[in-house]
Structure formats: C-alpha cells, structure tokens
Backbone bond lengths (Angstrom), bond angles and torsions (degrees), N, CA, C in turn:
res aa  C-N    CA-C-N  psi(-1)  N-CA   C-N-CA  omega(-1)  CA-C   N-CA-C  phi
1 X - - - 1.437 - - 1.524 111.26 -
2 X 1.325 115.99 -42.51 1.455 119.76 178.71 1.522 110.62 -65.01
3 X 1.339 115.54 -29.73 1.456 119.64 179.45 1.535 111.29 -66.58
4 X 1.341 117.34 -37.04 1.462 121.03 179.05 1.520 111.10 -65.06
5 X 1.309 117.70 -43.89 1.465 119.98 -178.64 1.524 110.68 -67.40
6 X 1.316 117.44 -34.49 1.462 120.28 177.51 1.527 110.07 -66.34
7 X 1.323 117.44 -39.92 1.461 120.60 178.41 1.527 111.88 -67.59
8 X 1.331 117.46 -39.06 1.461 119.42 -179.44 1.530 110.46 -69.76
9 X 1.333 118.27 -35.86 1.460 120.74 175.95 1.526 110.53 -66.12
10 X 1.313 115.86 -39.53 1.468 120.07 178.78 1.534 110.68 -64.72
11 X 1.331 116.61 -37.36 1.465 120.61 179.95 1.527 110.84 -70.01
12 X 1.331 117.50 -32.17 1.467 120.72 -179.17 1.528 113.02 -81.60
13 X 1.298 116.76 -17.58 1.465 120.01 -175.43 1.535 113.37 -59.54
14 X 1.319 121.59 -45.73 1.470 119.69 178.22 1.532 112.18 -62.59
15 X 1.321 117.40 -35.20 1.463 120.75 178.48 1.530 110.39 -64.68
16 X 1.315 115.56 -41.07 1.473 119.42 178.20 1.523 110.89 -65.49
17 X 1.314 116.88 -40.78 1.465 120.35 178.75 1.522 110.86 -63.70
18 X 1.322 116.46 -43.29 1.468 120.25 179.12 1.516 110.01 -63.38
19 X 1.321 117.04 -43.48 1.464 120.46 178.95 1.523 110.94 -63.54
20 X 1.319 117.15 -41.04 1.466 120.66 179.38 1.528 110.86 -66.25
21 X 1.313 117.10 -42.83 1.465 119.83 178.88 1.521 111.33 -65.97
22 X 1.323 116.61 -37.29 1.461 120.02 176.91 1.527 110.43 -62.85
23 X 1.324 116.56 -44.01 1.469 120.42 179.17 1.527 110.63 -63.23
24 X 1.311 117.62 -41.15 1.473 120.93 178.29 1.526 110.25 -63.52
25 X 1.323 115.96 -43.82 1.466 119.98 179.18 1.512 112.41 -62.86
26 X 1.326 117.52 -42.41 1.462 120.78 179.53 1.531 110.67 -67.12
27 X 1.322 117.38 -37.90 1.462 120.13 177.39 1.525 111.45 -66.65
28 X 1.314 117.34 -34.12 1.462 120.64 177.80 1.528 110.87 -73.90
29 X 1.318 117.44 -30.70 1.452 122.14 -177.80 1.530 112.35 -75.09
30 X 1.311 117.38 -27.76 1.457 122.18 -175.50 1.534 113.27 -56.88
31 X 1.335 120.84 -51.77 1.464 118.92 179.36 1.526 113.28 -65.67
32 X 1.317 117.36 -31.44 1.462 120.54 178.12 1.524 109.68 -65.36
33 X 1.326 116.71 -42.96 1.464 120.70 178.41 1.525 111.01 -64.51
34 X 1.330 117.39 -40.90 1.468 120.33 177.67 1.526 110.82 -61.64
35 X 1.322 116.72 -40.41 1.460 120.58 178.96 1.526 110.68 -63.89
36 X 1.327 116.77 -45.17 1.465 120.34 -179.68 1.521 111.43 -63.46
37 X 1.320 116.87 -39.74 1.467 120.26 178.58 1.517 110.14 -64.72
38 X 1.333 117.04 -42.03 1.471 119.16 179.54 1.530 110.90 -65.46
39 X 1.321 117.50 -36.38 1.466 120.17 177.08 1.531 110.87 -66.24
40 X 1.320 117.19 -40.29 1.464 120.49 177.30 1.524 111.39 -64.22
41 X 1.339 116.55 -40.66 1.466 119.59 177.86 1.522 110.80 -63.27
42 X 1.314 116.50 -42.21 1.458 120.45 179.80 1.533 110.23 -63.29
43 X 1.306 116.89 -41.58 1.466 121.24 178.70 1.527 110.25 -65.39
44 X 1.320 117.43 -42.29 1.465 120.71 179.29 1.524 110.76 -64.69
45 X 1.332 117.56 -39.36 1.462 120.71 177.14 1.525 110.94 -62.73
46 X 1.312 116.91 -40.67 1.464 120.63 178.58 1.519 111.44 -63.94
47 X 1.319 116.13 -41.85 1.466 119.92 179.24 1.524 110.15 -64.81
48 X 1.338 117.56 -42.32 1.458 120.75 178.85 1.526 111.32 -63.85
49 X 1.310 116.68 -40.69 1.470 120.55 178.76 1.533 110.13 -64.88
50 X 1.326 116.89 -42.54 1.464 121.19 177.31 1.524 110.73 -61.34
51 X 1.322 116.84 -44.11 1.466 120.50 -179.82 1.523 110.94 -63.86
52 X 1.333 117.24 -39.48 1.462 120.13 177.83 1.512 112.19 -64.94
53 X 1.323 116.78 -42.69 1.469 120.80 177.76 1.525 110.87 -64.54
54 X 1.316 116.76 -41.13 1.467 121.24 179.66 1.531 110.24 -62.38
55 X 1.326 115.95 -44.52 1.465 120.23 -179.75 1.524 110.90 -64.10
56 X 1.336 116.44 -41.66 1.462 120.38 179.56 1.525 110.94 -63.17
57 X 1.311 117.18 -44.83 1.471 120.67 179.45 1.526 111.77 -66.46
58 X 1.323 116.64 -35.77 1.457 120.33 177.51 1.531 110.64 -64.20
59 X 1.332 116.21 -42.15 1.461 119.71 177.51 1.526 111.44 -65.30
60 X 1.332 116.25 -40.55 1.469 119.40 177.95 1.530 110.76 -62.46
61 X 1.315 116.68 -41.37 1.460 120.69 179.35 1.529 110.55 -65.67
62 X 1.324 116.92 -42.13 1.469 120.53 179.18 1.523 110.27 -63.46
63 X 1.319 117.53 -39.64 1.465 121.30 178.34 1.523 110.46 -64.99
64 X 1.320 117.00 -43.17 1.472 120.77 179.44 1.525 110.81 -63.86
65 X 1.309 117.79 -39.92 1.461 121.43 179.36 1.530 110.03 -66.11
66 X 1.334 116.45 -41.73 1.467 119.82 177.93 1.526 111.45 -62.78
67 X 1.314 116.40 -43.10 1.483 120.21 178.41 1.522 110.21 -62.76
68 X 1.313 116.91 -41.82 1.466 120.80 179.30 1.531 111.12 -62.86
69 X 1.317 115.90 -43.88 1.471 118.28 179.91 1.530 111.16 -68.63
70 X 1.331 117.93 -33.44 1.465 120.41 175.76 1.530 110.92 -65.38
71 X 1.326 116.79 -39.39 1.461 120.20 178.48 1.529 111.27 -66.03
72 X 1.324 116.07 -39.05 1.473 120.04 179.60 1.526 110.49 -66.80
73 X 1.329 117.50 -37.39 1.462 120.46 178.42 1.519 111.02 -67.54
74 X 1.329 114.82 -37.94 1.480 119.34 -178.79 1.529 111.46 -69.63
75 X 1.311 115.67 -28.26 1.473 119.13 -177.37 1.465 113.67 -80.40
C-alpha cells in the first residue's frame, strides 16, 4: 500500500514542478507587461498631444490666410 502512494506522488511530481515554474514565469512576466503598457500609454499620449498641436496650428494658419485674403479684397 505504501508503495502505491509513493508511485502516485512520484507521478505527480513533474506536474507540480511544471505548475510551479508556470506560476514563477507568470509572476515574472507581470511587471514586464505593466512596463510595456505604460510605455504604450506614454507614446499614445505623445501622439495625441502632437495631433492637438498640429490641429491648432493648422487652424491658426487658416485664420491668418483668411484674414490676409480679406485684407487683399478690401484693398
């Protein structure tokens, strides 16, 4: 009887090792994923800020061109 329990424990040992290694790997991966997500957010914020500045400057340029053409028509 003791021999059966020893064999079943031996058979389960590789499964436990695989499960433990998987848990260690997932725990190690978690901070790396958080870092990558934060870098992506920072990049997306930069792109949004650039797009907002570009749009603002485009509107300013369009306004200046309209004012210039209005002055030329008035003259």
